[in-house]
C-alpha positions as a printed NumPy array, in Angstrom:
array([[ 87.937,  75.716, 126.3  ],
       [ 90.869,  73.921, 125.973],
       [ 94.248,  74.567, 128.139],
       [ 96.924,  73.933, 124.625],
       [100.2  ,  76.465, 124.625],
       [101.738,  76.857, 121.54 ],
       [104.575,  79.244, 119.935],
       [102.445,  81.899, 121.385],
       [101.691,  82.112, 124.944],
       [ 98.073,  81.613, 125.166],
       [ 96.256,  82.91 , 128.304],
       [ 92.561,  81.227, 128.675],
       [ 89.878,  82.097, 129.971],
       [ 88.878,  79.009, 132.189],
       [ 86.389,  80.778, 133.998],
       [ 87.195,  79.791, 137.18 ],
       [ 87.647,  82.939, 138.75 ],
       [ 86.465,  86.276, 138.061],
       [ 88.659,  88.762, 136.803],
       [ 89.443,  91.357, 139.576],
       [ 89.381,  95.33 , 138.887],
       [ 90.858,  95.254, 142.401],
       [ 94.084,  93.198, 141.158],
       [ 94.324,  95.64 , 138.126],
       [ 94.278,  98.572, 140.306],
       [ 97.178,  97.049, 142.322],
       [ 98.957,  96.775, 139.036],
       [ 98.326,  99.982, 137.634],
       [ 99.879, 101.978, 140.724],
       [103.359, 100.046, 140.134],
       [103.021, 100.536, 136.447],
       [101.93 , 103.794, 134.709],
       [ 99.394, 103.025, 132.2  ],
       [ 97.771, 104.454, 129.59 ],
       [ 94.715, 103.361, 127.492],
       [ 94.461, 104.493, 124.119],
       [ 91.052, 104.766, 121.636],
       [ 91.176, 105.436, 118.092],
       [ 87.867, 107.071, 117.185],
       [ 85.573, 109.051, 114.809],
       [ 83.333, 111.586, 116.479],
       [ 80.352, 109.582, 115.015],
       [ 81.415, 106.796, 117.724],
       [ 79.578, 109.467, 120.489],
       [ 76.551, 108.65 , 118.763],
       [ 76.406, 105.192, 119.225],
       [ 75.702, 102.932, 122.626],
       [ 78.817, 101.461, 122.399],
       [ 81.339, 104.283, 123.678],
       [ 78.943, 104.823, 126.214],
       [ 79.364, 101.744, 127.662],
       [ 83.205, 101.395, 127.19 ],
       [ 82.96 , 104.857, 129.355],
       [ 80.453, 103.334, 131.658],
       [ 83.374, 100.572, 132.401],
       [ 86.148, 102.566, 132.753],
       [ 84.91 , 104.761, 135.341],
       [ 85.744, 102.175, 137.684],
       [ 89.387, 102.183, 136.502],
       [ 91.036, 104.595, 139.265],
       [ 94.793, 104.126, 139.127],
       [ 94.752, 104.344, 134.99 ],
       [ 97.58 , 107.176, 134.372],
       [ 95.941, 108.241, 131.165],
       [ 93.045, 107.882, 128.668],
       [ 94.095, 108.833, 125.311],
       [ 90.93 , 109.373, 122.536],
       [ 92.496, 109.559, 119.046],
       [ 89.757, 111.61 , 117.448],
       [ 89.09 , 112.206, 114.091],
       [ 86.51 , 115.041, 114.093],
       [ 85.446, 117.715, 111.629],
       [ 85.142, 120.899, 114.085],
       [ 86.351, 122.131, 117.177],
       [ 82.878, 121.802, 118.284],
       [ 82.995, 117.891, 118.153],
       [ 86.155, 117.669, 120.082],
       [ 84.646, 120.114, 122.821],
       [ 81.796, 117.631, 122.999],
       [ 83.948, 114.435, 123.288],
       [ 85.67 , 116.253, 126.007],
       [ 82.722, 116.947, 127.772],
       [ 82.079, 113.252, 127.258],
       [ 85.021, 111.953, 129.318],
       [ 85.125, 115.332, 131.579],
       [ 84.328, 113.099, 135.083],
       [ 86.645, 110.093, 134.544],
       [ 88.911, 109.613, 137.577],
       [ 92.047, 109.841, 135.928],
       [ 93.377, 112.765, 133.178],
       [ 91.806, 112.569, 129.542],
       [ 93.817, 113.617, 126.559],
       [ 91.527, 114.16 , 123.274],
       [ 94.023, 114.377, 120.515],
       [ 92.079, 115.887, 117.643],
       [ 94.299, 114.382, 115.132],
       [ 93.11 , 115.878, 111.778],
       [ 93.05 , 119.409, 113.444],
       [ 94.463, 122.491, 111.325],
       [ 97.551, 122.757, 113.923],
       [ 98.353, 119.126, 113.852],
       [ 98.389, 118.789, 109.929],
       [100.634, 121.814, 110.154],
       [102.774, 120.944, 112.495],
       [103.439, 117.347, 110.949],
       [103.311, 118.633, 107.629],
       [106.396, 120.768, 108.34 ],
       [108.621, 117.877, 109.113],
       [108.556, 117.232, 105.661],
       [111.467, 119.321, 105.69 ],
       [113.394, 116.747, 107.841],
       [112.312, 114.262, 105.399],
       [109.955, 113.174, 107.583],
       [106.51 , 111.945, 105.945],
       [103.942, 112.003, 108.992],
       [100.67 , 113.064, 107.355],
       [ 99.898, 109.628, 106.274],
       [ 96.406, 108.535, 105.417],
       [ 93.558, 109.851, 107.179],
       [ 92.317, 106.582, 109.279],
       [ 92.812, 104.215, 112.035],
       [ 96.612, 103.74 , 111.13 ],
       [ 97.073, 107.443, 111.532],
       [ 95.169, 108.045, 114.901],
       [ 97.289, 105.052, 116.081],
       [100.171, 106.492, 115.176],
       [ 99.672, 109.756, 116.792],
       [ 97.869, 107.973, 120.162],
       [101.255, 105.943, 120.738],
       [102.915, 109.543, 120.273],
       [100.994, 111.158, 123.087],
       [100.338, 108.026, 125.263],
       [104.014, 106.856, 125.509],
       [105.083, 110.188, 126.992],
       [104.129, 109.347, 130.412],
       [103.169, 105.66 , 130.884],
       [105.384, 102.55 , 130.39 ],
       [102.395, 100.445, 129.395],
       [ 99.129, 101.298, 126.749],
       [ 96.538,  99.069, 125.546],
       [ 94.486,  99.897, 122.597],
       [ 90.527,  99.304, 122.049],
       [ 88.147, 100.216, 119.305],
       [ 85.509, 102.45 , 120.337],
       [ 82.844, 100.374, 119.035],
       [ 82.971,  97.332, 120.888],
       [ 79.599,  96.479, 121.749],
       [ 80.476,  93.924, 124.652],
       [ 82.668,  95.657, 126.571],
       [ 83.477,  94.908, 130.199],
       [ 85.884,  94.973, 133.209],
       [ 87.202,  91.594, 131.858],
       [ 88.613,  93.724, 128.639],
       [ 91.048,  95.979, 130.411],
       [ 91.929,  93.604, 133.405],
       [ 93.076,  90.308, 131.085],
       [ 94.687,  93.049, 128.271],
       [ 97.106,  94.587, 130.957],
       [ 97.84 ,  92.098, 133.82 ],
       [100.124,  90.523, 131.625],
       [102.299,  93.486, 131.094],
       [101.929,  95.377, 134.868],
       [104.185,  92.51 , 136.258],
       [107.909,  93.07 , 134.505],
       [109.033,  89.662, 135.749],
       [106.607,  87.784, 133.577],
       [108.602,  89.252, 130.691],
       [106.109,  90.188, 128.376],
       [106.294,  93.275, 125.882],
       [102.887,  92.439, 123.789],
       [ 99.666,  91.279, 124.33 ],
       [ 97.316,  90.261, 121.43 ],
       [ 93.836,  89.675, 122.173],
       [ 91.299,  86.919, 120.72 ],
       [ 87.9  ,  85.76 , 120.901],
       [ 84.446,  84.579, 119.705],
       [ 83.26 ,  86.712, 117.564],
       [ 79.256,  86.477, 118.037],
       [ 76.568,  88.89 , 116.743],
       [ 74.643,  90.31 , 119.511],
       [ 71.356,  89.762, 117.821],
       [ 71.404,  86.67 , 116.455],
       [ 74.311,  84.662, 117.99 ],
       [ 75.501,  83.898, 114.141],
       [ 79.722,  83.969, 113.726],
       [ 81.175,  86.843, 112.35 ],
       [ 84.701,  87.754, 111.619],
       [ 84.43 ,  86.933, 108.123],
       [ 87.786,  88.438, 107.283],
       [ 89.585,  86.367, 109.754],
       [ 87.428,  82.83 , 109.511],
       [ 86.698,  83.176, 105.739],
       [ 90.015,  85.05 , 104.306],
       [ 93.232,  85.026, 106.515],
       [ 92.678,  81.494, 108.206],
       [ 92.32 ,  79.979, 104.339],
       [ 94.943,  82.144, 103.412],
       [ 97.767,  81.136, 105.804],
       [ 96.713,  77.621, 105.556],
       [ 97.193,  77.789, 101.682],
       [100.477,  79.754, 101.61 ],
       [101.798,  77.072, 104.133],
       [101.138,  74.368, 101.385],
       [102.858,  76.506,  98.886],
       [105.987,  77.791, 100.682],
       [106.278,  75.647, 103.407],
       [106.161,  76.126, 107.187],
       [108.503,  79.156, 107.406],
       [109.123,  80.87 , 110.546],
       [106.855,  84.199, 109.605],
       [103.996,  82.197, 108.429],
       [104.422,  79.842, 111.552],
       [103.948,  83.145, 113.986],
       [101.035,  84.614, 112.085],
       [ 98.943,  80.807, 112.139],
       [100.075,  80.872, 116.18 ],
       [ 97.448,  83.854, 116.735],
       [ 93.853,  82.804, 117.292],
       [ 92.906,  85.991, 116.043],
       [ 95.301,  88.063, 113.977],
       [ 92.686,  90.53 , 112.775],
       [ 91.737,  91.308, 116.636],
       [ 92.232,  95.231, 116.816],
       [ 92.977,  95.273, 120.255],
       [ 96.267,  94.79 , 121.688],
       [ 98.756,  95.834, 124.586],
       [102.476,  96.618, 124.696],
       [105.021,  98.312, 126.534],
       [106.327, 101.875, 125.981],
       [110.303, 100.448, 124.381],
       [108.559,  98.288, 122.045],
       [105.749, 100.633, 121.046],
       [108.281, 103.532, 120.098],
       [109.824, 101.087, 117.819],
       [106.923, 100.036, 115.517],
       [106.241, 101.776, 112.083],
       [102.419, 101.842, 111.636],
       [101.15 , 101.124, 108.53 ],
       [ 98.332, 103.27 , 107.134],
       [ 95.626, 100.728, 105.411],
       [ 93.145,  97.765, 106.405],
       [ 96.819,  95.462, 106.308],
       [ 97.17 ,  97.891, 109.949],
       [ 96.974,  94.749, 112.372],
       [ 99.12 ,  92.145, 110.191],
       [101.407,  95.076, 109.575],
       [101.878,  95.376, 113.357],
       [102.005,  91.763, 114.272],
       [104.977,  91.938, 111.523],
       [106.516,  94.965, 113.453],
       [106.479,  92.989, 116.481],
       [108.031,  90.271, 114.727],
       [110.46 ,  92.574, 113.497],
       [111.372,  94.097, 117.467],
       [110.605,  91.322, 120.058],
       [111.555,  87.493, 120.882],
       [108.488,  85.481, 120.392],
       [108.688,  84.722, 123.807],
       [107.94 ,  88.115, 124.982],
       [104.456,  87.963, 123.417],
       [101.002,  86.726, 124.599],
       [ 97.745,  86.3  , 123.518],
       [ 94.756,  86.533, 125.692],
       [ 90.893,  85.572, 125.548],
       [ 88.292,  87.748, 126.144],
       [ 85.302,  85.515, 125.594],
       [ 82.238,  86.799, 123.531],
       [ 82.865,  89.677, 121.308],
       [ 81.195,  91.987, 119.083],
       [ 81.287,  95.267, 117.222],
       [ 80.458,  96.645, 113.841],
       [ 80.255,  94.7  , 111.054],
       [ 81.401,  95.315, 107.398],
       [ 79.857,  94.289, 104.421],
       [ 81.496,  92.059, 101.993],
       [ 81.271,  94.634,  99.341],
       [ 79.661,  94.3  ,  95.474],
       [ 83.036,  95.15 ,  93.979],
       [ 86.72 ,  94.199,  94.791],
       [ 87.183,  98.174,  96.26 ],
       [ 84.277,  97.916,  98.625],
       [ 84.097,  96.402, 101.944],
       [ 85.515,  93.442, 103.303],
       [ 86.93 ,  92.959,  99.853],
       [ 88.938,  95.86 ,  99.903],
       [ 89.646,  95.196, 103.29 ],
       [ 91.222,  91.735, 102.323],
       [ 92.809,  92.943,  99.834],
       [ 94.923,  95.363, 101.558],
       [ 95.61 ,  92.516, 104.24 ],
       [ 96.922,  90.069, 101.7  ],
       [ 99.634,  92.57 , 100.484],
       [100.418,  93.003, 104.062],
       [100.966,  89.124, 104.413],
       [102.772,  88.998, 100.956],
       [105.142,  92.188, 102.47 ],
       [105.983,  90.365, 105.909],
       [106.912,  86.759, 103.74 ],
       [108.933,  89.116, 101.919],
       [110.653,  90.829, 104.512],
       [111.015,  87.893, 107.127],
       [111.322,  85.201, 104.833],
       [112.685,  86.47 , 101.462],
       [109.822,  84.326, 100.288],
       [107.575,  86.188,  96.818],
       [105.092,  84.656,  94.568],
       [105.787,  83.391,  91.038],
       [103.206,  83.013,  88.472],
       [103.005,  79.517,  88.699],
       [102.6  ,  79.564,  92.622],
       [ 99.808,  82.356,  92.014],
       [ 97.75 ,  79.95 ,  90.029],
       [ 98.259,  77.299,  92.703],
       [ 97.193,  79.765,  95.569],
       [ 93.905,  80.187,  93.811],
       [ 93.151,  76.496,  93.758],
       [ 94.174,  75.998,  97.151],
       [ 92.251,  78.736,  98.944],
       [ 88.84 ,  77.821,  97.613],
       [ 89.71 ,  74.213,  98.654],
       [ 90.851,  75.499, 101.803],
       [ 87.822,  77.79 , 102.165],
       [ 85.099,  75.285, 101.242],
       [ 86.911,  72.898, 103.792],
       [ 86.654,  75.711, 106.367],
       [ 82.766,  76.597, 105.567],
       [ 81.997,  72.72 , 106.307],
       [ 83.556,  73.101, 109.625],
       [ 81.821,  76.097, 110.462],
       [ 78.697,  74.587, 109.778],
       [ 79.243,  71.853, 112.15 ],
       [ 80.514,  74.307, 114.859],
       [ 77.229,  76.269, 114.689],
       [ 74.925,  72.98 , 114.283],
       [ 76.008,  71.79 , 117.308],
       [ 75.989,  74.975, 118.952],
       [ 72.701,  76.009, 117.888],
       [ 74.03 ,  79.05 , 115.973],
       [ 72.161,  80.353, 112.927],
       [ 74.396,  79.75 , 109.861],
       [ 74.062,  80.595, 106.048],
       [ 76.251,  77.893, 104.401],
       [ 75.197,  79.196, 100.945],
       [ 76.189,  82.972, 101.891],
       [ 79.596,  81.762, 103.417],
       [ 80.427,  79.547, 100.192],
       [ 79.797,  83.134,  98.237],
       [ 82.191,  84.947, 100.363],
       [ 84.745,  82.181,  99.661],
       [ 84.18 ,  82.803,  95.784],
       [ 84.573,  86.379,  95.856],
       [ 87.291,  86.367,  98.233],
       [ 88.959,  83.908,  95.824],
       [ 88.351,  86.755,  92.879],
       [ 90.341,  89.226,  94.865],
       [ 94.032,  87.199,  95.012],
       [ 95.367,  87.258,  91.551],
       [ 94.621,  91.126,  90.915],
       [ 95.869,  91.901,  94.519],
       [ 98.969,  89.899,  94.336],
       [100.097,  91.447,  90.873],
       [ 99.317,  94.874,  92.013],
       [101.224,  94.042,  95.118],
       [104.286,  92.556,  93.162],
       [104.449,  95.61 ,  90.843],
       [104.504,  97.878,  93.768],
       [105.471,  96.222,  97.073],
       [106.514,  99.233,  99.121],
       [103.587, 100.283, 101.345],
       [103.414, 103.717, 103.244],
       [103.983, 103.151, 106.889],
       [104.32 , 106.254, 109.37 ],
       [107.928, 106.083, 110.878],
       [108.225, 104.397, 114.373],
       [108.356, 107.186, 117.338],
       [112.386, 106.426, 118.021],
       [113.144, 107.861, 114.784],
       [111.025, 110.719, 114.665],
       [112.428, 111.545, 117.868],
       [116.144, 111.32 , 116.892],
       [115.427, 114.151, 114.43 ],
       [113.001, 116.077, 116.28 ],
       [112.846, 114.873, 119.966],
       [110.234, 117.354, 121.334],
       [107.499, 116.402, 118.757],
       [105.825, 114.407, 121.228],
       [105.05 , 117.297, 123.389],
       [104.484, 119.311, 120.422],
       [101.768, 117.168, 118.979],
       [ 99.887, 116.929, 122.12 ],
       [100.003, 121.044, 122.43 ],
       [ 98.696, 121.219, 118.623],
       [ 96.042, 118.918, 119.667],
       [ 94.697, 120.96 , 121.824],
       [ 95.764, 124.363, 120.122],
       [ 92.472, 124.707, 117.8  ],
       [ 90.382, 123.969, 120.797],
       [ 91.849, 126.608, 122.788],
       [ 91.678, 128.828, 120.104],
       [ 87.913, 128.452, 119.87 ],
       [ 87.477, 128.779, 123.596],
       [ 89.513, 131.84 , 123.399]])
């Protein structure tokens, strides 16, 4: 590992000392902290969530674990509650799509608030933030499908926030995405799309402040992050695959860059998406929405939008930068004895390049995307909605038991 610093404070994994759960427990005693895991019920049938549970069982002192669960029935929610029944801290399973939750949030339309959003991770994250910030000053989010979860993950994500003297409000993870089965490089959306895209945009529109900020993150699409309550209450939440870039845009809008850090979690693996055979499938669909999120951020923070001539330039630049990156990843893999299919990676670059023009034209035609309003705004209108939401997330389960 290197020791370089840049625009975003980087917490490296030097491997000199073990990350200590005992140190984390001391920090948890000083600052109430919640973990948030957005989750589909199907994850309870996979080994990753059992691994996460076994690690968290040793996390005495945690204020609360919030499971933002999308489930088809009260029976599935009860199974989820039983799964986490013996944890050494309170667990709140929030049934995000329960009839009572949908009714409660739907009723807010009379106040001019659209809170139903699009079912998915963004909506679950928004509900989870509302629940977790009721009683905690710090919240960390982890996905439910992490196959390499270990104690270092919560330790390293939370420690920068538990001591207020560091002045940190937001922590973003970065890591080496390697397949557990083959050791091959993963993270294609980051390596083969976002990286070449940001480098190409830099050549096209210059090294503006927001673009420079995005490029400072070593893994901008990492789904693992932690934040203070005051920041979490002021984040608007995107409802599509642009969630991670959209959240980085929101963080940029709300806090000074000196209050942001990124932390190395080492080797990391979770479920992999296929690239898809059509633009509206798999990683191609995901990257289409990520591109829209990047362009929206450039509009909001740099007042930059692309002209038709720049669009053609971007297509050409993206292919060239993407091909250069493939050569770099091939060499990196060869020296580290990792399997690498250069032909398949080149095909991925070609597929990603083809989505750029239609994605940008669609974005320019309709640049405003659905976002769930920040909780600070919601509470200004309906001051008890956090508690009402928590109650609604349990109401249909209680009715089932009755």
